[in-house]
ROBADREN-501488 format. One record per residue (C-alpha): residue number from 1; x, y, z. Coordinates in steps of 0.25 Angstrom, whole numbers. Each point is the difference from the previous one (the first is absolute). Layout:
<recs>
- NUM X Y Z $
...
</recs>
This chain:
<recs>
- 1 -141 -194 -50 $
- 2 7 -11 -2 $
- 3 15 2 -7 $
- 4 -1 -5 -15 $
- 5 8 -11 -4 $
- 6 9 1 -12 $
- 7 5 -14 -2 $
- 8 -5 -11 9 $
- 9 8 -15 -5 $
- 10 -5 -13 6 $
- 11 8 -13 -1 $
- 12 7 3 -13 $
- 13 8 -8 -7 $
- 14 6 2 -14 $
- 15 5 -13 -8 $
- 16 10 5 -13 $
- 17 0 -12 -9 $
- 18 10 -10 4 $
- 19 -8 -3 14 $
- 20 9 13 5 $
- 21 -7 6 11 $
- 22 3 15 1 $
- 23 -10 3 10 $
- 24 -5 -9 11 $
- 25 -12 2 9 $
- 26 2 16 2 $
- 27 -11 8 5 $
- 28 1 17 3 $
- 29 -8 10 0 $
- 30 4 14 -6 $
- 31 -8 14 6 $
- 32 -3 12 -7 $
- 33 10 8 -1 $
- 34 11 -9 8 $
- 35 14 2 -6 $
- 36 6 -15 1 $
- 37 13 -6 -5 $
- 38 3 -14 -4 $
- 39 14 -5 2 $
- 40 5 -11 -3 $
- 41 12 -6 -9 $
- 42 -2 -3 -15 $
- 43 -10 -12 -1 $
- 44 -7 1 12 $
- 45 -13 5 -6 $
- 46 0 13 3 $
- 47 -6 3 -16 $
- 48 -7 -12 0 $
- 49 -8 4 10 $
- 50 -4 14 -4 $
- 51 -2 -4 -15 $
- 52 -13 -6 6 $
- 53 -4 14 3 $
- 54 -2 5 -14 $
- 55 -5 -15 -5 $
- 56 13 -2 -9 $
- 57 1 -12 9 $
- 58 -13 -9 5 $
- 59 -1 -9 13 $
- 60 4 -14 -1 $
- 61 -5 -2 13 $
- 62 -7 11 11 $
- 63 -6 12 -5 $
- 64 5 15 -3 $
- 65 -11 12 3 $
- 66 3 14 -3 $
- 67 -8 10 3 $
- 68 -11 -11 1 $
- 69 2 -5 -14 $
- 70 3 -14 0 $
- 71 12 -1 -9 $
- 72 -1 -12 -6 $
- 73 -15 4 -7 $
- 74 7 14 -5 $
- 75 8 3 -10 $
- 76 13 9 -1 $
- 77 -6 11 -7 $
- 78 -11 1 11 $
- 79 9 -1 12 $
- 80 9 10 -6 $
- 81 -11 10 2 $
- 82 5 -1 15 $
- 83 14 -6 0 $
- 84 12 8 -6 $
- 85 13 -9 -2 $
- 86 12 5 -3 $
- 87 11 -9 -6 $
- 88 13 -3 5 $
- 89 8 9 -13 $
- 90 -8 11 -4 $
- 91 5 -1 -14 $
- 92 -9 -11 -2 $
- 93 -12 10 4 $
- 94 6 12 -8 $
- 95 -1 4 -14 $
- 96 -6 14 -2 $
- 97 8 12 -6 $
- 98 -1 7 13 $
- 99 -6 0 15 $
- 100 -10 7 -1 $
- 101 -6 -10 -14 $
- 102 4 -13 7 $
- 103 -8 5 14 $
- 104 -11 3 -9 $
- 105 -3 -13 -7 $
- 106 -5 -7 9 $
- 107 -12 10 4 $
- 108 -1 4 -14 $
- 109 -3 -16 -4 $
- 110 -11 2 12 $
- 111 -8 9 -11 $
- 112 -1 12 11 $
- 113 1 15 -5 $
- 114 11 6 -1 $
- 115 -1 8 12 $
- 116 -3 -11 7 $
- 117 12 -7 -5 $
- 118 9 13 2 $
- 119 -4 1 13 $
- 120 5 -14 3 $
- 121 13 3 -8 $
- 122 4 12 10 $
- 123 -5 -6 13 $
- 124 10 -13 -4 $
- 125 9 8 -4 $
- 126 1 11 13 $
- 127 -2 -16 8 $
- 128 13 -4 -7 $
- 129 10 12 0 $
- 130 -1 2 -15 $
- 131 -3 13 -1 $
- 132 15 4 -8 $
- 133 -1 -14 -8 $
- 134 -15 2 -4 $
- 135 5 2 -15 $
- 136 15 -9 -2 $
- 137 2 -12 -8 $
- 138 -3 -11 12 $
- 139 12 -8 -6 $
- 140 10 13 3 $
- 141 -4 0 17 $
- 142 6 -8 10 $
- 143 -3 -14 5 $
- 144 -7 7 12 $
- 145 -7 10 -9 $
- 146 -4 -12 -8 $
- 147 -7 -6 11 $
- 148 -7 12 4 $
- 149 -6 2 -15 $
- 150 -4 -14 1 $
- 151 -8 0 13 $
- 152 -7 13 -5 $
- 153 -5 -6 -12 $
- 154 -6 -10 9 $
- 155 -6 11 10 $
- 156 -6 6 -10 $
- 157 -9 -11 -1 $
- 158 -4 3 13 $
- 159 1 -16 8 $
- 160 -3 -1 14 $
- 161 11 -10 0 $
- 162 14 3 -5 $
- 163 11 -11 -1 $
- 164 13 4 -4 $
- 165 11 -12 -2 $
- 166 14 2 5 $
- 167 0 16 -3 $
- 168 12 3 4 $
- 169 8 -11 -6 $
- 170 13 5 -8 $
- 171 -2 16 5 $
- 172 11 9 5 $
- 173 -3 6 12 $
- 174 -7 11 -6 $
- 175 -9 -6 -7 $
- 176 -5 -9 12 $
- 177 -1 11 9 $
- 178 -10 7 -12 $
- 179 -7 -13 1 $
- 180 -2 0 14 $
- 181 -5 16 -1 $
- 182 -10 -3 -9 $
- 183 -4 -12 8 $
- 184 -2 7 12 $
- 185 -9 9 -8 $
- 186 -8 -11 -3 $
- 187 -3 -4 14 $
- 188 -10 13 3 $
- 189 -8 -5 -13 $
- 190 -6 -11 7 $
- 191 3 -10 -9 $
- 192 6 -15 4 $
- 193 14 -1 -5 $
- 194 8 -13 2 $
- 195 14 0 -5 $
- 196 9 -11 -3 $
- 197 14 2 5 $
- 198 15 -5 2 $
- 199 3 12 6 $
- 200 -1 -1 16 $
- 201 2 17 1 $
- 202 -11 2 -11 $
- 203 -9 -7 9 $
- 204 5 4 13 $
- 205 -4 16 -4 $
- 206 -12 -5 -8 $
- 207 -8 -11 3 $
- 208 -8 -1 14 $
- 209 -2 -14 -3 $
- 210 10 -11 -4 $
- 211 -5 -14 -5 $
- 212 13 -8 0 $
- 213 -1 -13 -11 $
- 214 6 -12 0 $
- 215 0 -12 -10 $
- 216 -15 5 -4 $
- 217 -5 3 15 $
- 218 -1 10 10 $
- 219 9 0 11 $
- 220 -3 12 7 $
- 221 -11 12 -3 $
- 222 -1 13 10 $
- 223 6 14 3 $
- 224 12 4 -7 $
- 225 9 1 14 $
- 226 -6 -13 5 $
- 227 5 -9 -11 $
- 228 14 7 -3 $
- 229 2 -4 15 $
- 230 -4 -15 -2 $
- 231 12 -5 -4 $
- 232 -2 -14 1 $
- 233 -10 1 -13 $
- 234 7 9 -7 $
- 235 13 -9 -1 $
- 236 -10 -12 -3 $
- 237 -4 10 -13 $
- 238 15 3 -1 $
- 239 -2 15 1 $
- 240 6 10 10 $
- 241 -6 11 6 $
- 242 7 14 -3 $
- 243 12 4 4 $
- 244 -5 11 10 $
- 245 -12 -13 6 $
- 246 15 -8 1 $
- 247 10 11 7 $
- 248 -12 3 9 $
- 249 -2 -16 4 $
- 250 15 -1 4 $
- 251 -2 14 8 $
- 252 -12 -5 9 $
- 253 8 -5 11 $
- 254 3 14 2 $
- 255 -14 6 -1 $
- 256 -4 2 -15 $
- 257 -11 -4 -5 $
- 258 1 -12 -7 $
- 259 -11 4 -13 $
- 260 9 13 -4 $
- 261 -4 1 -15 $
- 262 6 9 -4 $
- 263 15 7 2 $
- 264 -7 15 6 $
- 265 -9 -11 10 $
- 266 14 -6 3 $
- 267 8 12 2 $
- 268 -12 6 7 $
- 269 0 -12 10 $
- 270 16 0 2 $
- 271 -2 13 5 $
- 272 -10 -2 9 $
- 273 8 -11 6 $
- 274 11 7 3 $
- 275 -7 11 6 $
- 276 -4 -10 10 $
</recs>
């Protein structure tokens, strides 16, 4: 059986008023079930690219297909059946009095039965790790928990593709770990997940694949380990690999693998080479 393509982008250009080319000939494919992080500095085109996936933006030139649907011919409402978008600031999405009400809003407006709504809400709460917060007023919760509430409210709509824009911005470490654990649980749900992030530690821990953007173009696209060892490409995008990878590259002359992504991997490599 052929692998389903969630997103297919061909020759995509997007020009904003004033003849500003935010995207310049982008080609990209995302398969169902893939977990991808899109990396790049502000203004590189990351958010402009993914806003084509739910119809918030339309191509100036080129095509974008989402689960076989040409986005030029589909409304944002039609694409919302397949694509869930979590904005950078969760407070721009949250408005209900309790976490449970917030998560129930979307499926309720789909016209589902009360039992179906409760089932979806329960699943989203479990996936987002919110069971102890379900009756809380969302705005009393920390940034990391509010991010998970925003994700859960989108998950309750059961999208096949989930896009999360900068999920770790402004978080302390405990909030970051909470979001990471939630996304690890989502890996088992067979949906595609695209994360836009500046956080190299987060990308190394979560993403199977990295797409590096600069100046409206894709500079690199491949497995996380491979991309984080391409120093020339990362420098062009003004990015640096995570600290464990940088240290591993410095220790490569002693036999340490240069593509370590985590502290745990790096420590294991150091111990291995020390025993030789």
